[in-house]
N, C-alpha and C positions, 0 to 999 in steps of 0.2 A: 504494500500500500504506500509505504514511504517512497519507494522508487517511482511509482506512478505519479505521485505529487511532484517529485523532482523533475520528472520528464515534462509534466504539464507546465511547470514553472519555466523550464528551459524553452519549451515551445512558445509560450506566451512572450518570454523575453526576446526570443528570436524574431517573432512577428512584430513586436513593438520596435525593435531595432530597425527592421526593414521598413516599417511604416515611417519612422522618423528620418530614415536615411533617404527617402524618396525626394527627388527634387520638387520644388513647387509646381503647381499645375501649369503655370505659364512658362516654365523653364524651357521646355521643348520648343514652344512657340517663339520664345525670345531668341534662342540661338539660330533657328532656321529663318524666322521672320526677319531677323536682323540683316542677314545677307541679302535676301531678296528685297527686303524693305529699303535697304540702302541703295540697291541697284535700281529700284523703281524711282526712288527720290532723285538719284543721279540722272536717270534718263529723262524724267519730267523736267528737271532743271535745265538739262541740255537742250531739250526741245524749246523751252521757254527762252533761253538765252539766244538760241539760233533765230527764233521768230523775232526777238527784239533787235538783234543785229541786222537782220534783213530789213526790218521796218525802218531802222535808222539809215541803212544804205539807200533804200528807196526814197526816203525823205531827203537825203542829201542830193539826190539827182533832180529834185524839184527846185525850180528857181524861186528865190525870194525877191519880190518886187524891188527893183532899184539896186540890188546888191549882187547881181550876176554879171560877171565878165564873160560875155558870149565867146570869147576866144579860147576859154578854158574848158568848154563843154562841147559835146557832140550835139549838134542841132539837126533835127530831122524835120523836113517839111511836113506840115499837116499833123504833127503830133501835139497833144495837149501840153502846153508849157514849153515845147520844143526840145526837151531833154529826154533821152531814152534810158530806160532801165535795161541793163545787159540781160538778154535772155539766158545766157550761160550762167550768170550769177543767180538769176531767179530760179533756174532749174536746180542748180546745186543746193541752194538754200532750201528749196521745197523738199528735195530728196532728204537732206539732213534732218529737217524737222520731222518728216514722216518716219525716218529710221528711228529717231529717238522715241516717238510716240509708240511705234510698234514694240520697241524694246521695253518700254514701261508697261505695256499691256501684257507682255510675256511674264515679267516679274510679278505683276499684280495677279495674274492667273495662277501662278504658283502659290502665292500667298492665299488665294481663295481656296485652292485645293487643300492646303494645310488647315485652314479654318473650318472647312467642311468636315475633314476627318476628325477634328477636335470638337465639332458641333458648337463652335464659338459664334453664337448669334450676334453678339455685339461687333465682332470683327467683320462678319459677313455684311452687316448693315453698313458699317463704315466703308467697306470695299464697294458696296453698291453705290454709295454716294460718290466715291472717287471715280468709279467706272462711268458714271453719268457725265462727270466733268471731262474725262478723257474722251468719251464719245463726242461731246461737243467740240473738243479740240480737233478730233479726227474729221468731223464733218466740215469744219472750217478749213482744215488742211486740204481736203478734197477741193473746196472752192478755190483755195490759193493755187493748187496745182492747175486748175483750169485757167486761172489768170496767167500763170507762168508758161502755159503751153502756146499761147498766142505769139505771133511774131512781134507784136508791140505789147509789152506788159502794161496793164492798166494800173498805174501807180496808186491811185486812190483806193481802188478795190484791193490791191495787194496789201497796202498799209492797214486797211480796215480788217482784212482777214487775219493779219499778223496780230493786231490788237485783240481781236476776239479769241484767237488761239492763246495769247498771253493771259487774258482774263480767265479763260477756262482752266488753263494749267495752274494759274495762281490759286484758284479755288481747290483744285485737286491736290496740290502740294500742301496747302493748309490743312485739308482733311487728313492727308497722309501723315503729316507731322503729328497731328493730334492722335491718330491711331497708334503710331509708333511710340509716342510718349505713354499712352495707356498700356501698351505692351511692355513698357519698361526700357525702351531704347532711348538712349540719349543721342542728341545730335552729334554726328561725328565731327571731329576737328581735323582740319587738313594741316599737313606739315609743310 
């Protein structure tokens, strides 16, 4: 009888040790979400920076009344404002923005699969909101692509698309940062 009691105490102690040694419920999510979360953040920020850079480039091609030395710009007959946005630059910028958006979608999809496996409803709801903003950016990117495929890039339309992409990505990044903070991820520092 005494040996049975010793065995029961040993088994209870073993299970108690195992239960206390288990990582917290969000530890698995923290490690895996951190990598893909950082990748998604990086891709969204890359897309946003590319859209901003392209918008500034397009803006720089537009003349400011009374401040343009026409000898320094390429003037094309019958083009609005007389200055042309380079189709090669427009296409390269559009491709870069699209690549970053696609990369963020891949990282977010992986995060979604992990949240589904863990049945983490809060994370899934946050990812739904992020996905809505990414979808808006993707839609506006498609519009930007159509602007950039023309022989003459419509500068005003391109700048408007870039601004809308920037706005949507800003909202996605904000939601994403809140999600990562909730998951225990601190904002990474760069060296």
